[in-house]
C-alpha positions as CSV (number, residue, x, y, z in Angstrom):
1,M,-78.6,-58.2,111.9
2,N,-75.3,-56.9,113.5
3,T,-74.6,-55.2,116.8
4,T,-74.5,-51.7,115.3
5,Q,-77.9,-52.2,113.7
6,V,-79.4,-53.4,117.0
7,K,-78.0,-50.4,118.9
8,C,-79.4,-48.0,116.3
9,F,-82.8,-49.7,116.2
10,L,-83.2,-49.7,119.9
11,A,-82.1,-46.1,120.3
12,L,-84.6,-44.9,117.7
13,A,-87.3,-47.2,119.0
14,E,-86.9,-45.6,122.5
15,T,-86.6,-42.0,121.4
16,L,-88.7,-42.0,118.2
17,N,-86.5,-39.1,117.2
18,F,-83.6,-39.4,114.7
19,T,-81.8,-36.4,116.2
20,K,-81.9,-37.6,119.8
21,A,-81.1,-41.2,118.8
22,A,-78.1,-40.1,116.7
23,A,-76.8,-37.9,119.5
24,R,-77.2,-40.8,122.0
25,L,-75.1,-43.0,119.8
26,Y,-72.6,-40.3,118.9
27,I,-73.2,-40.7,115.1
28,S,-74.6,-38.5,112.4
29,Q,-78.3,-38.6,111.5
30,P,-77.6,-39.8,107.9
31,G,-75.5,-42.6,109.4
32,L,-78.4,-43.6,111.7
33,S,-80.8,-43.5,108.8
34,R,-78.5,-45.8,106.7
35,Q,-78.4,-48.4,109.5
36,I,-82.2,-48.4,110.0
37,S,-82.8,-48.7,106.2
38,S,-80.2,-51.5,106.0
39,L,-82.0,-53.4,108.8
40,E,-85.4,-53.0,107.1
41,R,-84.0,-54.2,103.8
42,E,-82.4,-57.2,105.5
43,L,-85.7,-58.1,107.3
44,N,-87.8,-57.1,104.3
45,T,-90.0,-55.3,106.8
46,Q,-90.8,-51.7,107.5
47,L,-90.0,-51.0,111.1
48,F,-90.7,-47.3,111.4
49,I,-93.3,-44.9,110.0
50,R,-91.7,-41.6,109.0
51,S,-94.1,-38.6,108.6
52,Q,-94.2,-34.9,109.1
53,K,-95.7,-35.5,112.6
54,G,-92.6,-37.6,113.6
55,V,-91.5,-41.2,113.8
56,S,-93.5,-44.2,115.1
57,L,-93.1,-47.9,115.2
58,T,-95.0,-50.2,112.9
59,P,-96.6,-53.3,114.6
60,A,-93.6,-55.3,113.3
61,G,-91.2,-52.7,114.7
62,A,-93.0,-52.7,118.1
63,L,-92.7,-56.5,118.3
64,L,-89.0,-56.4,117.4
65,A,-88.3,-53.6,119.9
66,G,-89.9,-55.5,122.8
67,E,-88.2,-58.7,122.2
68,L,-84.9,-57.3,121.1
69,A,-84.5,-55.1,124.1
70,Q,-84.8,-58.1,126.4
71,L,-82.3,-60.1,124.3
72,H,-79.9,-57.2,124.2
73,D,-80.0,-56.7,127.9
74,A,-79.4,-60.4,128.5
75,Q,-76.5,-60.4,126.0
76,L,-74.8,-57.5,127.8
77,Q,-75.3,-59.1,131.2
78,L,-73.9,-62.4,129.9
79,L,-70.8,-60.6,128.5
80,R,-70.2,-58.8,131.7
81,R,-70.5,-62.0,133.7
82,V,-68.1,-63.8,131.3
83,Q,-65.6,-61.0,131.7
84,T,-65.8,-60.8,135.5
85,V,-65.6,-64.5,135.9
86,G,-62.6,-64.7,133.7
87,Q,-60.9,-61.9,135.7
88,G,-61.8,-63.5,139.0
89,Y,-64.2,-60.7,140.1
90,T,-67.2,-62.9,140.8
91,G,-67.9,-66.4,142.1
92,E,-66.7,-68.0,145.2
93,L,-63.4,-68.4,147.1
94,N,-63.4,-71.1,149.7
95,L,-60.5,-71.0,152.2
96,G,-59.6,-73.3,155.1
97,L,-57.9,-72.3,158.3
98,L,-56.1,-74.6,160.6
99,E,-58.0,-75.1,163.9
100,G,-56.5,-73.7,167.0
101,Q,-54.6,-71.0,165.2
102,W,-55.0,-67.3,166.0
103,M,-55.9,-65.5,162.9
104,G,-54.4,-62.2,164.0
105,A,-55.0,-58.6,162.9
106,E,-52.8,-58.9,159.8
107,L,-54.7,-61.8,158.3
108,T,-58.0,-60.3,159.3
109,E,-57.0,-57.2,157.4
110,V,-56.1,-59.3,154.3
111,F,-59.7,-60.7,154.3
112,R,-61.2,-57.3,154.7
113,R,-59.1,-55.8,151.9
114,F,-60.1,-58.7,149.6
115,M,-63.8,-58.4,150.3
116,K,-63.6,-54.6,149.8
117,K,-61.8,-54.9,146.5
118,H,-63.9,-57.9,145.2
119,P,-67.4,-57.5,146.7
120,N,-68.9,-59.8,144.1
121,I,-66.8,-62.8,145.2
122,D,-68.4,-64.8,148.0
123,L,-65.5,-65.4,150.4
124,R,-66.2,-68.5,152.5
125,I,-63.9,-69.4,155.4
126,S,-64.0,-72.6,157.4
127,K,-61.7,-74.3,160.0
128,G,-60.5,-77.8,160.2
129,S,-57.7,-80.1,161.4
130,F,-54.6,-80.9,159.5
131,G,-56.2,-84.0,158.0
132,E,-59.5,-82.3,157.2
133,L,-57.8,-79.4,155.4
134,R,-55.6,-81.8,153.3
135,R,-58.7,-83.8,152.3
136,L,-60.9,-80.8,151.5
137,L,-58.0,-79.3,149.4
138,M,-57.3,-82.4,147.4
139,E,-61.0,-83.0,146.8
140,G,-61.4,-79.5,145.5
141,R,-63.9,-78.5,148.1
142,I,-61.7,-75.6,149.2
143,D,-59.5,-73.5,147.0
144,A,-56.6,-73.0,149.5
145,A,-55.8,-73.6,153.1
146,F,-53.7,-71.8,155.8
147,T,-51.8,-74.5,157.5
148,I,-48.3,-75.3,159.0
149,R,-45.5,-75.6,156.5
150,F,-44.3,-79.1,157.6
151,D,-47.7,-80.6,156.8
152,I,-47.4,-80.0,153.1
153,D,-44.0,-81.6,152.5
154,D,-45.4,-84.8,151.1
155,M,-48.3,-83.2,149.2
156,E,-48.1,-83.5,145.4
157,G,-49.4,-81.0,142.8
158,V,-49.6,-78.1,145.2
159,D,-47.9,-74.7,145.5
160,H,-47.6,-72.6,148.6
161,L,-46.7,-69.2,149.9
162,V,-45.1,-68.7,153.4
163,Y,-47.3,-66.1,155.1
164,D,-45.9,-66.0,158.7
165,P,-42.3,-67.4,159.3
166,D,-42.3,-69.2,162.6
167,T,-40.5,-71.9,164.7
168,A,-42.0,-74.6,166.8
169,V,-41.8,-74.3,170.6
170,F,-42.4,-76.5,173.6
171,A,-45.4,-75.6,175.7
172,V,-46.2,-76.7,179.2
173,S,-48.7,-75.7,181.9
174,R,-47.2,-73.5,184.6
175,R,-49.1,-75.6,187.2
176,L,-46.7,-78.5,186.5
177,P,-43.4,-78.7,188.4
178,L,-41.7,-78.5,185.0
179,G,-43.5,-75.3,184.2
180,Q,-42.2,-73.7,187.4
181,K,-38.6,-74.8,187.0
182,E,-36.1,-72.0,186.4
183,N,-33.9,-73.7,183.8
184,I,-35.3,-76.4,181.6
185,G,-33.3,-78.7,179.4
186,L,-34.2,-81.2,176.8
187,E,-33.5,-84.0,179.3
188,D,-36.2,-82.5,181.6
189,M,-38.7,-82.6,178.7
190,M,-38.0,-86.3,178.2
191,Q,-39.2,-87.0,181.7
192,E,-42.7,-85.7,180.9
193,T,-45.5,-87.2,178.8
194,L,-45.0,-85.9,175.3
195,L,-48.3,-84.8,173.7
196,M,-48.3,-85.3,170.0
197,I,-50.9,-85.1,167.2
198,S,-51.7,-88.5,165.9
199,P,-50.1,-89.6,162.6
200,E,-53.6,-90.1,161.1
201,D,-54.1,-86.3,161.3
202,C,-50.6,-85.1,160.6
203,R,-48.1,-87.8,159.7
204,T,-45.2,-85.5,158.8
205,G,-45.4,-83.5,162.0
206,Y,-45.7,-86.7,164.1
207,E,-42.7,-88.4,162.4
208,Q,-40.5,-85.3,162.7
209,S,-41.3,-84.8,166.4
210,L,-40.9,-88.5,167.2
211,S,-37.5,-88.6,165.5
212,H,-36.4,-85.5,167.4
213,F,-37.5,-87.0,170.7
214,R,-35.9,-90.4,170.2
215,T,-32.6,-88.8,169.2
216,A,-32.6,-86.7,172.4
217,A,-33.9,-89.3,174.8
218,S,-31.5,-91.5,176.7
219,G,-34.2,-93.8,177.9
220,P,-37.9,-94.7,177.2
221,I,-40.3,-91.9,176.5
222,T,-44.0,-91.6,177.1
223,I,-46.2,-90.4,174.2
224,R,-49.9,-89.6,174.2
225,E,-51.5,-89.1,170.8
226,A,-54.2,-86.5,170.3
227,P,-56.6,-86.8,167.4
228,N,-56.0,-83.2,166.4
229,L,-54.3,-79.9,167.3
230,T,-57.2,-78.6,169.3
231,T,-57.3,-81.6,171.6
232,M,-53.5,-81.5,172.1
233,M,-53.6,-77.9,173.2
234,L,-56.5,-78.7,175.6
235,W,-54.3,-81.4,177.1
236,I,-51.5,-79.0,177.5
237,E,-53.7,-76.5,179.3
238,L,-54.9,-79.4,181.6
239,G,-51.3,-80.2,182.5
240,L,-51.4,-83.7,181.0
241,G,-47.9,-83.3,179.5
242,V,-45.7,-81.2,177.2
243,G,-46.6,-80.4,173.6
244,V,-45.2,-78.6,170.6
245,I,-47.0,-75.6,169.1
246,N,-46.2,-72.5,167.2
247,H,-46.6,-68.8,168.2
248,R,-49.8,-68.5,166.3
249,S,-51.5,-71.2,168.4
250,S,-54.4,-69.9,170.4
251,I,-52.8,-71.0,173.7
252,A,-49.4,-69.2,173.0
253,S,-50.7,-66.1,174.7
254,N,-52.3,-67.9,177.6
255,P,-50.5,-66.6,180.8
256,D,-50.9,-70.1,182.4
257,I,-48.9,-71.6,179.6
258,R,-45.1,-71.4,179.5
259,L,-43.3,-71.5,176.2
260,I,-39.8,-73.0,176.4
261,H,-37.7,-71.1,173.9
262,E,-34.4,-72.4,175.3
263,I,-34.8,-75.6,173.3
264,P,-34.6,-75.0,169.6
265,L,-37.1,-76.8,167.4
266,G,-37.9,-76.9,163.7
267,D,-39.8,-74.8,161.2
268,A,-43.5,-74.2,162.0
269,S,-44.3,-71.3,159.6
270,T,-47.9,-70.6,158.5
271,C,-48.4,-70.9,154.8
272,L,-51.1,-70.7,152.2
273,V,-51.3,-73.9,150.1
274,W,-53.3,-74.5,146.9
275,R,-53.5,-77.0,144.1
276,K,-51.6,-76.0,141.0
277,E,-54.5,-77.2,138.8
278,N,-57.0,-74.9,140.6
279,S,-58.7,-72.9,137.8
280,N,-60.5,-70.5,140.1
281,P,-59.1,-67.0,139.2
282,A,-60.1,-65.6,142.5
283,I,-57.3,-67.4,144.3
284,T,-54.8,-65.3,142.2
285,H,-56.3,-62.1,143.4
286,F,-56.3,-63.3,147.0
287,I,-52.6,-64.2,146.8
288,D,-51.8,-60.8,145.3
289,I,-53.4,-59.1,148.3
290,L,-51.7,-61.6,150.7
291,K,-48.3,-60.8,149.2
292,S,-48.8,-57.1,149.5
293,Q,-49.8,-57.2,153.2
């Protein structure tokens, strides 16, 4: 029993009319008759009763029609699912966002465009610290993560796309004397408590900042380690010291926070990072939309 025979049998079983069934299948009536006769010979069973009154199913034909219709529908659904999964049009896409980062209108629009173009993909978004995103990504619990470029330097087996080029900047509360000073130099910064994310959460960022501070400092420096980015930004708002953020940080637009652009710092671009071995085709479609934004 081949696919053509199945289609012909089901069309005739539903219409009980050779003319209508042939027209539905866009074939000739003799061609339809040959397919039905071939199927009956193959099964060694009469499936239809042909008479002057019309066409009707035999008991064997009725049994086959009922069961075969369900199997045929299931087959079509399976083939569609296989095709859509293979093309990335169904399934899940799990993305991680770095905590304390403002998503912005542009990235929000990327998510909206993706969901509109691929409505059958369940887009799931969660937030986490540097360390949490790294762990979830390497464990395969998220497909990709939006994080800061410097945090992926020592990650193996990953690829990335820079989404928002940016530079790091010192941030201080305007309530502090330093935040009210007209001109601020690096030596002024070294007199304050330097708020840094702990190496347990972001070792690369910690080591880069520490190296920069020690090079610039002429004397001892005071460092206070925050367990994560959110805590560090809270400490900045409370006036507990000076920290380093990027312009996408949630406190960057806070009028009570002064960003010190006079002192150049390193790269702090936002990027999307994913494992090279990730086999989820949905990530490719998301990257395409991200590139086109």
